TORKE-148510 format. One line per field, with one value per residue (C-alpha): x, y, z; residue in three letters; residue number from 1. Coordinates in nm, 4 decimals. Layout:
// residues N
u <- (X  ...)
v <- (Y  ...)
w <- (Z  ...)
residu <- (ALA  ...)
num <- (NUM  ...)
***
This chain:
// residues 424
u <- (11.6099  11.3726  11.0977  10.8198  11.1395  11.1527  10.7378  10.7622  11.0601  10.9196  10.5841  10.8318  10.9473  10.6057  10.4044  10.4204  10.6669  10.6946  10.4079  10.5493  10.5123  10.1777  10.0361  10.1888  9.9376  9.6647  9.6880  9.7337  9.4645  9.2144  9.2665  9.2964  9.0042  8.7804  8.8709  8.8169  8.5213  8.3366  8.3947  8.2451  7.8995  7.8682  7.9838  8.0490  8.3564  8.6101  8.3520  8.1259  8.1183  8.0259  8.3244  8.6655  8.9472  9.0065  8.6946  8.9432  9.2870  9.3729  9.3450  9.1761  8.9864  8.7263  8.8899  9.1635  8.9761  8.7671  9.0848  9.3764  9.5005  9.6760  9.8609  10.1711  10.2120  10.0001  10.0782  10.0523  9.7927  9.4886  9.5126  9.5343  9.2763  9.0755  9.1480  9.0837  8.7195  8.6311  8.6895  8.5374  8.1835  8.1381  8.0749  7.8602  7.6006  7.8132  7.7038  7.9368  7.7400  7.8053  7.9931  8.1496  8.3488  8.3702  8.6004  8.7933  8.8402  8.9319  9.1968  9.3953  9.4024  9.5418  9.8308  9.9034  9.9324  10.1518  10.3543  10.3958  10.4653  10.7645  10.9018  10.9489  11.0937  11.3651  11.4036  11.4475  11.6373  11.8091  11.9111  11.8607  11.7295  11.5794  11.2198  11.0823  11.2884  11.1530  10.8107  10.8594  10.9738  10.6769  10.4504  10.5346  10.5264  10.1877  10.0316  10.2041  9.8931  10.0391  9.9441  9.6088  9.4612  9.6009  9.4453  9.0698  9.1528  9.2035  9.4729  9.8066  10.0364  9.8327  10.0047  10.3188  10.4024  10.4149  10.6201  10.8670  10.9087  10.9210  11.1282  11.4160  11.3736  11.3719  11.7186  11.8550  11.8263  12.0303  12.2889  12.3425  12.4474  12.6854  12.4673  12.2766  11.9099  11.7880  11.6624  11.3408  11.2894  11.3969  11.1305  10.8721  10.9676  10.9764  10.6316  10.4629  10.6363  10.7122  10.3489  10.1648  10.4251  10.6667  10.8906  10.9366  11.1082  11.4324  11.4509  11.4876  11.8099  11.9647  12.0383  12.2094  12.5153  12.6091  12.6193  12.9229  13.2403  12.9586  13.3088  13.5371  13.4461  13.3649  13.1807  12.9526  12.8983  12.8403  12.5425  12.4076  12.3798  12.1666  11.9405  11.8663  11.8066  11.5912  11.3990  11.3774  11.2977  10.9534  10.8611  10.8725  10.6757  10.4257  10.3866  10.3807  10.1421  9.9085  9.8798  9.8675  10.2118  10.1392  10.4578  10.3875  10.1035  10.3573  10.5242  10.2446  10.0452  10.3008  10.3719  10.0283  10.0977  10.3620  10.2944  9.9329  10.1115  10.3986  10.3301  10.1032  10.1978  9.9494  10.2487  10.6107  10.7999  10.9674  10.6761  10.5065  10.8363  10.8916  10.4916  10.3741  10.6626  10.8479  10.5635  10.1565  10.2633  10.3772  10.2056  9.8372  9.8328  9.5042  9.2589  9.0906  8.7663  8.7132  8.4027  8.5335  8.3266  8.3503  8.3784  7.9795  7.7704  7.8130  7.9732  8.1054  8.2919  8.6588  8.9185  9.2668  9.5693  9.7122  10.1001  10.2064  10.0357  10.2177  10.5945  10.5277  10.4869  10.8078  10.9785  10.8758  10.9521  11.2289  11.3667  11.2586  11.4838  11.7724  11.7081  11.7168  12.0641  12.2095  12.1684  12.2769  12.5739  12.6714  12.6331  12.7407  12.9750  12.6658  12.5414  12.1784  12.1359  12.2716  11.9771  11.7563  11.8776  11.9087  11.5439  11.4618  11.6436  11.4487  11.1496  11.3232  11.4814  11.0925  10.8700  11.1273  11.3771  11.1003  10.8351  10.5867  10.3098  10.4609  10.1259  10.0125  10.2744  10.1267  9.9569  10.2873  10.4393  10.3509  10.6526  10.9088  10.7746  10.9125  11.2680  11.2095  11.1659  11.3989  11.6849  11.5969  11.6160  11.9810  12.0704  11.9811  12.1726  12.5286  12.4690  12.3632  12.6784  12.6348  12.3772  12.3423  12.2802  11.9844  11.7950  11.8522  11.7270  11.4190  11.3333  11.2848  11.0808  10.8608  10.8144  10.7429  10.5135  10.3407  10.2847  10.1748  9.9726  9.7412  9.7685  9.6870  9.4041  9.2631  9.2700  9.0812  8.8395  8.8383  8.8599  8.5277  8.3852  8.3815  8.2546  7.9158  7.8811  7.8855  7.9763  7.6400)
v <- (7.4108  7.1962  7.3140  7.3087  7.5397  7.7794  7.8379  7.8887  8.1492  8.3063  8.3484  8.5125  8.7396  8.8972  8.8800  8.9290  8.6830  8.8251  8.9272  9.2788  9.2744  9.1549  9.3615  9.6404  9.5223  9.4702  9.7951  9.9664  9.7177  9.8513  10.1940  10.1998  9.9987  10.2455  10.5042  10.3350  10.1457  10.4476  10.5868  10.2843  10.2534  10.6366  10.7279  10.6045  10.8390  10.4870  10.3177  10.4673  10.3114  10.6641  10.7918  10.6533  10.9205  11.1855  11.1695  11.2361  11.3745  11.2180  10.8269  10.6091  10.4069  10.2925  10.2793  10.0422  9.8439  9.7754  9.7104  9.7754  10.1369  10.2041  9.9146  10.1261  10.2670  9.9110  9.6475  9.3823  9.4941  9.4397  9.0649  9.1215  9.3122  9.1474  8.8924  9.0685  9.2341  8.8859  8.7569  9.0586  9.0066  8.6275  8.8005  9.0652  8.8555  9.0326  9.3421  9.6511  9.7780  9.9374  9.5661  9.5793  9.8845  9.8256  9.5057  9.6977  9.9378  9.5929  9.4717  9.8365  9.8685  9.4857  9.5911  9.9330  9.7778  9.4728  9.7568  9.9073  9.5694  9.5840  9.9351  9.8058  9.4721  9.6226  9.9033  9.6493  9.3321  9.5012  9.8324  9.7024  9.9930  9.9288  9.9074  10.1902  10.3921  10.1425  10.1999  10.5954  10.5579  10.3550  10.5725  10.8814  10.6708  10.5860  10.9315  11.0033  11.0781  10.8630  10.5812  10.7916  10.7563  10.3903  10.2670  10.3290  10.3353  10.0870  10.1550  10.0032  10.2607  10.0853  9.7191  9.8533  10.0134  9.6574  9.4975  9.8013  9.7627  9.4229  9.3543  9.6134  9.4284  9.0940  9.2055  9.3626  9.0290  8.8807  9.1196  9.0861  8.7205  8.8178  8.6493  8.7527  8.8091  8.4649  8.4677  8.3515  8.6385  8.9069  8.7484  8.7586  9.1500  9.2067  9.0708  9.2010  9.5395  9.6486  9.5075  9.7023  10.0242  9.9651  10.2357  10.0602  9.7686  9.9647  9.9478  9.6144  9.5600  9.8397  9.5988  9.3863  9.6129  9.6481  9.2201  9.1718  9.0910  9.1799  9.3559  9.1513  8.8109  8.7423  8.4818  8.6746  8.9615  8.6840  8.5189  8.8184  8.9266  8.6009  8.7102  9.0633  8.9066  8.6643  8.8400  9.1310  8.8558  8.7184  9.0549  9.1804  8.8947  8.8765  9.2466  9.2179  8.8949  9.1441  9.3554  9.0494  9.1677  9.5136  9.6798  10.0236  10.0817  10.0814  10.3645  10.5851  10.5437  10.6298  10.9695  11.0508  11.0001  11.2340  11.4967  11.4801  11.4808  11.7211  11.9967  12.1834  12.5081  12.6171  12.6230  12.6811  12.4400  12.4471  12.4945  12.1803  12.0079  12.0785  12.0703  11.8103  11.5519  11.5864  11.7173  11.6674  11.2254  11.3220  11.6573  11.7166  12.0785  12.2888  12.1348  12.3165  12.1920  12.1322  12.0218  11.7455  11.4848  11.0863  11.1968  11.0608  11.3668  11.2838  11.6052  11.5498  11.7177  11.6459  11.7517  11.8421  11.9561  12.3405  12.4065  12.4628  12.8459  12.8795  12.8949  12.5767  12.3649  12.4637  12.3900  12.0996  11.9231  12.1178  11.9649  11.6170  11.6587  11.7304  11.4214  11.2068  11.3996  11.3865  11.0344  10.9377  11.1724  11.0076  10.6481  10.6915  10.3829  10.1235  9.9765  9.9302  10.3299  10.3734  10.0974  10.3589  10.6625  10.5521  10.3936  10.7251  10.9389  10.7035  10.8755  11.2122  11.1496  11.0813  11.3605  11.6002  11.6390  11.4889  11.6640  11.3357  11.4304  11.6858  11.8822  11.5482  11.3956  11.3434  11.0478  10.8526  10.8250  10.4625  10.4406  10.5860  10.7668  10.4663  10.5531  10.8395  10.5989  10.3719  10.7206  10.8073  10.4953  10.4577  10.7668  10.7244  10.4231  10.6283  10.8264  10.4911  10.5385  10.9167  10.9953  11.3832  11.3624  11.0196  11.2788  11.5740  11.3447  11.2039  11.4941  11.6478  11.3346  11.4188  11.7267  11.6224  11.3013  11.6541  11.8618  11.5991  11.4591  11.8115  11.9322  11.5820  11.5279  11.9370  11.8183  11.5372  11.7027  11.9002  11.6275  11.4610  11.8060  11.7760  11.3986  11.4948  11.8232  11.5888  11.2032  11.0924)
w <- (11.1989  11.0591  10.9477  11.2682  11.4161  11.1313  11.1421  11.5464  11.5160  11.2783  11.4474  11.7574  11.5455  11.3926  11.6926  12.0711  12.2471  12.5580  12.8608  12.7436  12.3974  12.4597  12.7420  12.4326  12.1444  12.3613  12.5297  12.2155  12.0731  12.2952  12.2684  11.8539  11.8887  12.0690  11.8462  11.4951  11.6537  11.7086  11.3947  11.2121  11.4106  11.3727  11.0441  10.6894  10.6066  10.6420  10.3496  10.1803  9.8265  9.6608  9.7685  9.6207  9.7462  9.9400  10.2114  10.4756  10.3850  10.0757  10.1550  9.8960  10.0776  9.8691  9.5545  9.8127  9.8640  9.5546  9.3382  9.5399  9.3717  9.0514  8.8927  8.7931  9.2152  9.3941  9.1353  9.3436  9.6297  9.4126  9.4553  9.8695  9.9129  9.7215  9.9457  10.2308  10.0480  9.9661  10.3326  10.5242  10.2907  10.4345  10.7450  10.6852  10.4143  10.0968  10.2660  10.2510  10.5256  10.9341  10.9629  10.6802  10.8347  11.1832  11.0140  10.8511  11.1238  11.3077  11.0096  11.0332  11.4446  11.4833  11.2508  11.3283  11.7397  11.5439  11.4241  11.7801  11.9060  11.5896  11.6935  12.0511  11.9986  11.7867  12.1088  12.3466  12.1310  11.9536  12.0145  12.3890  12.6117  12.9334  12.9562  13.0301  12.7881  12.5179  12.6698  12.6481  12.2749  12.1478  12.3745  12.1683  11.8698  11.8744  11.8944  11.5708  11.3424  11.0854  11.3617  11.4768  11.1400  11.0078  11.3045  11.1573  10.7934  10.5464  10.3041  10.1434  10.4074  10.6972  10.6074  10.4004  10.7628  10.9578  10.6970  10.6309  11.0651  11.0592  10.7625  10.9735  11.2467  11.0750  10.9008  11.2460  11.4004  11.0763  11.0848  11.5244  11.3944  11.1050  10.8322  10.5819  10.4540  10.3083  9.9065  10.0431  10.2917  9.9908  9.7811  10.0226  10.1025  9.7301  9.6749  10.0018  10.0250  9.6520  9.5398  9.7880  9.6913  9.4065  9.5083  9.8258  9.7222  9.6725  10.0194  10.1349  9.8882  10.0871  10.3489  10.1180  10.0286  10.4135  10.4037  10.6009  10.4099  10.0891  9.8653  10.0006  9.8328  9.4898  9.6092  9.8640  9.5927  9.3493  9.6037  9.7024  9.3131  9.1937  9.5425  9.4379  9.0726  9.1574  9.4132  9.0851  8.8802  9.0637  9.1462  8.8266  8.6832  8.8678  8.8257  8.4209  8.4882  8.6730  8.3787  8.0798  8.0172  7.8692  7.9854  7.7910  7.9744  8.2688  8.1679  7.9975  8.3811  8.5344  8.3664  8.3648  8.7634  8.7846  8.6318  8.8500  9.1721  9.1097  8.9139  9.2821  9.3382  9.5721  9.8403  9.8818  9.8101  10.1346  10.3507  10.1971  10.2845  10.6304  10.7239  10.5303  10.4399  10.7785  11.0193  10.9424  10.9754  11.3106  11.4051  11.2983  11.1492  11.1638  10.8456  10.5606  10.3852  9.9941  9.7854  9.6037  9.3313  9.2357  8.8768  8.8215  8.9666  9.3962  9.5405  9.9044  10.1355  10.2239  10.4250  10.4300  10.6178  10.6281  10.6681  11.0429  11.1720  11.4740  11.5613  11.8207  11.5414  11.3260  11.6673  11.7506  11.4146  11.4281  11.7324  11.5899  11.2707  11.5042  11.6783  11.4073  11.2775  11.5915  11.6580  11.2826  11.3238  11.6749  11.5360  11.2146  11.2034  11.2619  10.9568  11.1303  11.1767  10.7788  10.6187  10.7955  10.6974  10.3535  10.3496  10.4724  10.1843  9.9239  10.0353  10.0211  9.6869  9.5654  9.7586  9.8093  9.5388  9.2396  9.4205  9.3517  9.6079  9.7810  9.8622  10.0070  10.1870  10.4649  10.3828  10.2906  10.6688  10.6406  10.4065  10.6379  11.0268  11.1881  11.1524  11.3858  11.7114  11.5774  11.5297  11.8791  12.0581  11.8699  12.0460  12.3864  12.2927  12.1994  12.5508  12.7808  12.9746  13.0478  13.2909  13.2580  12.9158  12.9427  13.1469  12.9003  12.6165  12.8773  12.9574  12.5827  12.5013  12.7980  12.6923  12.3284  12.4546  12.6417  12.3509  12.0951  12.2839  12.3309  11.9838  11.8527  12.0488  12.0415  11.6029  11.6410  11.8204  11.5052  11.2702  11.4577  11.3994  11.0426  11.0965  11.2797  10.9944  10.7101  10.7439  10.9659)
residu <- (UNK  UNK  UNK  UNK  UNK  UNK  UNK  UNK  UNK  UNK  UNK  UNK  UNK  UNK  UNK  UNK  UNK  UNK  UNK  UNK  UNK  UNK  UNK  UNK  UNK  UNK  UNK  UNK  UNK  UNK  UNK  UNK  UNK  UNK  UNK  UNK  UNK  UNK  UNK  UNK  UNK  UNK  UNK  UNK  UNK  UNK  UNK  UNK  UNK  UNK  UNK  UNK  UNK  UNK  UNK  UNK  UNK  UNK  UNK  UNK  UNK  UNK  UNK  UNK  UNK  UNK  UNK  UNK  UNK  UNK  UNK  UNK  UNK  UNK  UNK  UNK  UNK  UNK  UNK  UNK  UNK  UNK  UNK  UNK  UNK  UNK  UNK  UNK  UNK  UNK  UNK  UNK  UNK  UNK  UNK  UNK  UNK  UNK  UNK  UNK  UNK  UNK  UNK  UNK  UNK  UNK  UNK  UNK  UNK  UNK  UNK  UNK  UNK  UNK  UNK  UNK  UNK  UNK  UNK  UNK  UNK  UNK  UNK  UNK  UNK  UNK  UNK  UNK  UNK  UNK  UNK  UNK  UNK  UNK  UNK  UNK  UNK  UNK  UNK  UNK  UNK  UNK  UNK  UNK  UNK  UNK  UNK  UNK  UNK  UNK  UNK  UNK  UNK  UNK  UNK  UNK  UNK  UNK  UNK  UNK  UNK  UNK  UNK  UNK  UNK  UNK  UNK  UNK  UNK  UNK  UNK  UNK  UNK  UNK  UNK  UNK  UNK  UNK  UNK  UNK  UNK  UNK  UNK  UNK  UNK  UNK  UNK  UNK  UNK  UNK  UNK  UNK  UNK  UNK  UNK  UNK  UNK  UNK  UNK  UNK  UNK  UNK  UNK  UNK  UNK  UNK  UNK  UNK  UNK  UNK  UNK  UNK  UNK  UNK  UNK  UNK  UNK  UNK  UNK  UNK  UNK  UNK  UNK  UNK  UNK  UNK  UNK  UNK  UNK  UNK  UNK  UNK  UNK  UNK  UNK  UNK  UNK  UNK  UNK  UNK  UNK  UNK  UNK  UNK  UNK  UNK  UNK  UNK  UNK  UNK  UNK  UNK  UNK  UNK  UNK  UNK  UNK  UNK  UNK  UNK  UNK  UNK  UNK  UNK  UNK  UNK  UNK  UNK  UNK  UNK  UNK  UNK  UNK  UNK  UNK  UNK  UNK  UNK  UNK  UNK  UNK  UNK  UNK  UNK  UNK  UNK  UNK  UNK  UNK  UNK  UNK  UNK  UNK  UNK  UNK  UNK  UNK  UNK  UNK  UNK  UNK  UNK  UNK  UNK  UNK  UNK  UNK  UNK  UNK  UNK  UNK  UNK  UNK  UNK  UNK  UNK  UNK  UNK  UNK  UNK  UNK  UNK  UNK  UNK  UNK  UNK  UNK  UNK  UNK  UNK  UNK  UNK  UNK  UNK  UNK  UNK  UNK  UNK  UNK  UNK  UNK  UNK  UNK  UNK  UNK  UNK  UNK  UNK  UNK  UNK  UNK  UNK  UNK  UNK  UNK  UNK  UNK  UNK  UNK  UNK  UNK  UNK  UNK  UNK  UNK  UNK  UNK  UNK  UNK  UNK  UNK  UNK  UNK  UNK  UNK  UNK  UNK  UNK  UNK  UNK  UNK  UNK  UNK  UNK  UNK  UNK  UNK  UNK  UNK  UNK  UNK  UNK  UNK  UNK  UNK  UNK  UNK  UNK  UNK  UNK  UNK  UNK  UNK  UNK  UNK  UNK  UNK  UNK  UNK  UNK  UNK  UNK  UNK  UNK  UNK  UNK  UNK  UNK  UNK  UNK  UNK  UNK  UNK  UNK)
num <- (1  2  3  4  5  6  7  8  9  10  11  12  13  14  15  16  17  18  19  20  21  22  23  24  25  26  27  28  29  30  31  32  33  34  35  36  37  38  39  40  41  42  43  44  45  46  47  48  49  50  51  52  53  54  55  56  57  58  59  60  61  62  63  64  65  66  67  68  69  70  71  72  73  74  75  76  77  78  79  80  81  82  83  84  85  86  87  88  89  90  91  92  93  94  95  96  97  98  99  100  101  102  103  104  105  106  107  108  109  110  111  112  113  114  115  116  117  118  119  120  121  122  123  124  125  126  127  128  129  130  131  132  133  134  135  136  137  138  139  140  141  142  143  144  145  146  147  148  149  150  151  152  153  154  155  156  157  158  159  160  161  162  163  164  165  166  167  168  169  170  171  172  173  174  175  176  177  178  179  180  181  182  183  184  185  186  187  188  189  190  191  192  193  194  195  196  197  198  199  200  201  202  203  204  205  206  207  208  209  210  211  212  213  214  215  216  217  218  219  220  221  222  223  224  225  226  227  228  229  230  231  232  233  234  235  236  237  238  239  240  241  242  243  244  245  246  247  248  249  250  251  252  253  254  255  256  257  258  259  260  261  262  263  264  265  266  267  268  269  270  271  272  273  274  275  276  277  278  279  280  281  282  283  284  285  286  287  288  289  290  291  292  293  294  295  296  297  298  299  300  301  302  303  304  305  306  307  308  309  310  311  312  313  314  315  316  317  318  319  320  321  322  323  324  325  326  327  328  329  330  331  332  333  334  335  336  337  338  339  340  341  342  343  344  345  346  347  348  349  350  351  352  353  354  355  356  357  358  359  360  361  362  363  364  365  366  367  368  369  370  371  372  373  374  375  376  377  378  379  380  381  382  383  384  385  386  387  388  389  390  391  392  393  394  395  396  397  398  399  400  401  402  403  404  405  406  407  408  409  410  411  412  413  414  415  416  417  418  419  420  421  422  423  424)
***
């Protein structure tokens, strides 16, 4: 394949390449764009130079935009966000004003809309669901609280969500052709996905273990090992260069971060796991407001998520988890399903078992929330020859959509009340 052909192939994978994909992209770009533009033009919450973190739901907007976040968790995001910030300032005459906020919101909108296109591509081209079912699942996914919030939020999670879905789609294409994941793709994924959040680098190596005949041929195993080692080597060199090779700082800072984000005992662990990790990134709970300060004498009001307070919310999330487990066991022999679930287990281990950031784990949805629509798609696929079960699944999904839409719409009204009170 020539370089030109590879370039065209890459663009077809990343961007809309059919009328349906273009329609999905334009629709969500418009809907999310209206939401983000309204917030950016009327409120200062998307970016306020006085507020480095936690203004809403623990997102670190200013800190991320200005520095890329802490180097021990976001080792290479410094370069990406520096480039992004400096590029935006060219259009705002060097000012971090309303236009600066508007461009930040539209960049997030663009990426989240592309993420939804990627989910559709996976459902339609990999799972090969009918158009109507693919659109139904994509619409369901678009209503998740993670997508709503990230559609106007300049954060690492916004871009990580897109990159992880893209990588899973690319991997699925390769596996359909019984191919292997290219070394260049592993390096690129390691630098971008691992560079934005270091723990996610593990996820790009999971598919390698499922390459055809890997453990039956020393040659294939050795080739895979070399690709992984090169990917890790490039990532580590760039990481060390970022911190001037002062690797001791990684251990000390990581220890501090773990202590800071893993010892919150204000809420029962089971409820944080259920309401925050599994639920808060899909279904908004109620909110509470707390006064924060920026360590320099400026105080501001911040909004956070409560645990669920109604039985309906717990039942809703229980149904979602039931669908995920049902799909997993029904498609147990499917390597693409195993890859998705193992990727999900990485986050479950970090946040639920080691309890890192469990008290605000709803913000980590960008690392794994795409697992839900993809596994739902695989469940529909598993029953493609069973009309009664398909009817049941379609009806259930429709009911979940109605409840999710009503709940999240109601909670967004609460969010706007908060904005009107404190961020005019």
